[in-house]
Each structure stands twice: as C-alpha cells, then as structure tokens.
N, C-alpha and C positions, 0 to 999 in steps of 0.2 A: 899874708904869707900862705901860699897854697901847699896842701899836703900831697906830695908826689911819692908814688912808690917807685923804687928803683927798678929798672928793667930786669927781666928774668928770662933766661933762655928756656927754662923748662916750664914756664907758666903758660896757661891757656886762657885766652881772653874769654869773657862771658858771652860775647856774640857768637864765638865759635861753638861754645857749649849749646847755646840755643839752636844754632843751625844743625848741629849733630842730632839733637832731640827731634827736630822736625823731620830730618831724613829717616831716623829710626822708626818713628810712628808711621810715616808715610809708607815705608817699605813693608811694615807689618800689616798695614791696611790693605796694600795690594795683595799680599800673600793670602789674607783672609777673604778678599773679594772674589777671587776665582772659584774657590769651592762653593761659596754662597750662590754665585750666579749659576754654577753647574747644577746645584741642588734645585734651585727654582726652575730652571729650564727642564729638568727631568720630571718635576712634579706637574708642570703644565703641559708637557708634550705627551699625547697618548702613546701608549706602547703599541707596537705593531705586532701582528700575529707572527708566530714563529715560522709558519710556512703556509702556502696556499693549500696544501693537502689537508691541513686541519680544518680549514673553512669548508672545503669540498666535502669532507666527511660529515661535518655538522649539517650541511645543506642536504646531503643524501639522506640523513636520518629524518629531516623534516619532510622530504618528499615521500619517504616510506610511510611515515605516520599519516600524511594527508591521504595517501592511497588507501590505507586501512580504514580511515574515516569514511571516505567516499564509497567504499565497498560494503559498508554496514547496511544490512537490510533486516527488518524484522518480519518474519513470515508466520502468520498466525492461522491455524486451521481450525475452523469452527463449523458446527452443524447448526443450521438455521431453519426454523420452521417458516415456510413461505408466508403463513398468515401473520407472523410477527413483522414481516417486511411490508406487506400490502394491506393488512387488516382483513377482517372476515368479510367476503363479498356478500351482497344481497342475492338470494336465490333467483330473483326475478330479472337480474341483469347479467350481461356477459362478463365473466371474470377475465381480467387481464393478469396473467401469471408469468413469473419468471421460470423458465423451464430449463435453462442451461445448468449444467452440473458444476461449472467453475466460473467464478467472477473474480476480477481483480479490482480492488478499491485502493487508490493511491492517495496518501496524504503526505504532506511535507512538514518536517519540523527542523528548526535551526539549532545547530550545536556549535558553540564557540570553544575553541581549544587554544590555549596560549603556550607557545613553545619558545624556550630561551636558548639561544646559541651563545656559547661562551668559549671562544678561542683565546687562550691565555687570560689576560685581565680585562678584555673588552666584553661587555654584556650587550647583546643586541636582542631586545625582546621582539618577537615576531608573533602577532596575533592573527590567526587564520579562522575564518568563519566558513564552515562546511555544511551545505544542506544535505540531510539524510532523508531518503525516501522510505517511508514506512508502508509496506505492502501487506494488505490483508487479503488472503486467498480463501474464498469460500469454496471448499472442495465438494460439499454436498448440500443441496437444497432439499429440505424435507417438504414435500407437498401434501397438504391435508385436503382430501376431497371436500367439496361443499356439502352442506347437510342435505339429506334425502328428504324431500318434501312430498306430501300427499296432495295431489291436485284434486279439485272438485270432480265429482262424477260426470262422465260424458258418454259419447256414443262411438268413439274411435276404438280401434283394436290393432295391435301390432305385436311383434316379437323381435328379440335380438337373435340372430342366427349366423353361425360360422360354418355351416355345413356346405355352402356353395362356393367358398373362396379357397385360398391357398392354405388356410389353417384347418381344413376339414379333418386332417389326421390328428393333429396335436391339440386342437381346441384352444382354450384360453391359456396363455403362457404365464401361469402364476395367478394367485388370487387377486381380485380387484373388483371395482365397481364400474359398470357401464352407465353413462348418462346420455339419454336422448334429449335433444334440445330443439326448440324452434330457432330459426335464424336470429330472432331477437335475443336469444340467450335463455329464455324461460325453459325450465326443466319440464319435459312432458312425462317422462317415466325413467326409472332406473332398474338395473339388474345387478345384484351382487353375486358374482361367479367365483367358483373355486377352480384350482388348477385343472385344466383339461376339459372343462365344461364347454359344450357346443351350442346349446339352445336354451333360451329362457322359457320357452313355451308361450302360448298366447297370453297377452296382457290386455284385458278388456276394460270397457267402461272408462276410457281415457277422455279427458276434456281437451278440446281444441277450440279456439275462438271462432274459426270459420269452418266451412264444409271440408276443406283440405288444407294442409300446411306442408311446407318444406322443413326437413329436419336434418341434423347432423349428429354424430355420436362420438363421444370421447371416453377413453378408458383410463381410469386412475388406479395404478398398481397399489396393492395394500402395503407394500414395503416403503412407501413414501417417495418412490421415483417420480419424475415429472410425468404428467399425463400425455397420452398420445391420441391424436385425432385419427379415427378409424377410416379406412377406405370402404366405400359402399359399392358392392358389386352391381346391384340393380339401381344405380343412381340415375339422376335425371340427365346425366351426360358429363358431369364434371368429376366424377369419381369420389366425391365427398358429400353429396347432398342427395337425400332420399325424400320420400313423401309418405304421409298417412292421411286417411280421410274418415269422415264420419260414416257409420253404418257399413264399414268394410274392415276385414282383417287382412292387413297387408304387412308382410315380413320385411324387415330391413336386413338384407344379406351383407354380412361384414367380413372383413379380413384386415389383419394388421399390416402396416407398411412393410414393404419387402426389406428383409434384414433385421427386423425387430426381434 
C-alpha cells in the first residue's frame, strides 16, 4: 500500500523550490559579474592623459633642460709659462715657441641626465645623453727667454743699434733682452736693454765658426710677452738677415716691426 499525500492547493513542489534557488543564485551571479568585469578592465587598461596640453608642457620642459645642458661650457683662464709647455730649449738649437696670446683647447666629456615625464598616472622615463664641450682658454702665455750663454773668444765685432731705424726717437720700448743668432739658431751674443736704450756699444771678441756669417735678432720683453723678430735696416736684402765677420766691427741696425 503506497503512502500518498493528499493534493494541496497551497503546497509547492520540491522541484519548483530547486528551480527558484537556481534562478536566485544565477541572478545574483550576474549582478556580481558586471562590477567584477568593470574593475578588471579598469585595472588592465592604461589611463589616458587628461589633455594634450599637459604632455606638450612636459615636453617643453624637457627641451628647455636639454638646451641648458648643451649650452654649458667651462671656461678656465690660466697663465702658463711657455717652458712648461715645450721644455727648456738647448741654447745651441733654434727654439720653436708658441707666441700667440690666446689658444683654445677643446675636450669633450659625456653627461647623462634622466628626465621623467608624468602626465597623470603614466610614467614615461626619457634618458638623454648630452655631450658638453669643455673649453680651456689660455689668455696669456708667459715666455721665458733662453739662458744667456758666453761663447768662446773670437775675432768678430758687432753691436745692436736702433739709431738708424724708425725707433731712433723712442729707443727700446720697455726692458728686455736682444738675442743675435746664427741662422742655425746658435746665440752669437746678447744685449740686456732698459726702456729707451738705443745702442749696445761695440761687442768685441765674438766667436763665429767661419770668416763671416749671417745673423738675425730677436727681442724678448722682460714682462713675459712673446718675442719679436727684429727688422734689420742694413740687411742682406730680405729685411731680417744681417751679417758679421772676423776682424771687422759691423753694426746691426735694428727697428721694431711697424705698429709694435
């Protein structure tokens, strides 16, 4: 005999209850799914800048900083003794000297600057390498005259004389030393003159290796300015070369270059 429940108008079958539960949880899942998807999409999608003007302003700042880096220069003014650059020359050789008053020595060093642009939440690191030129300006070259040497005795005779040239009125323009040299560079004789001096007087018993030689004259100012090659009034024809001989007293008539 089967146990049967009587029909009931207000009763709900168990299958209906199960179907209602499934619909309830399904609806709740759909409700929760949309916010979850929205959150995930927001986290994975990069934020966009608020406006192009923000980026343009950041890039303008970068350009300004680059220009400042490229315009950096270090200028160093130094006084240099010419012998520190070239070494002390031998008296028996021709000295090669730097006589310009300004030289520019350029070296390059690399500077790396990292600039970070941050419009809103985006970080864009920009690394810029800018070469900077370091300029060293030597504004004054101090020239030290070569040492005065005493040659062996000989039979030549000469003198330094400014009385026949354009400097006959003023004489030597400031203290300094005159060097008379053979064309090989060997010093024949010297004369240390003061401001306004015109004539060394006769310098006798000078050694020369042959009966007669060609000579030129340089003047080294005592204040360290570059030397000047003198013009020779009674030259052999080139304006800068004279001569002396054994058993003769022959003056070398000098004048400074025009405008000195």
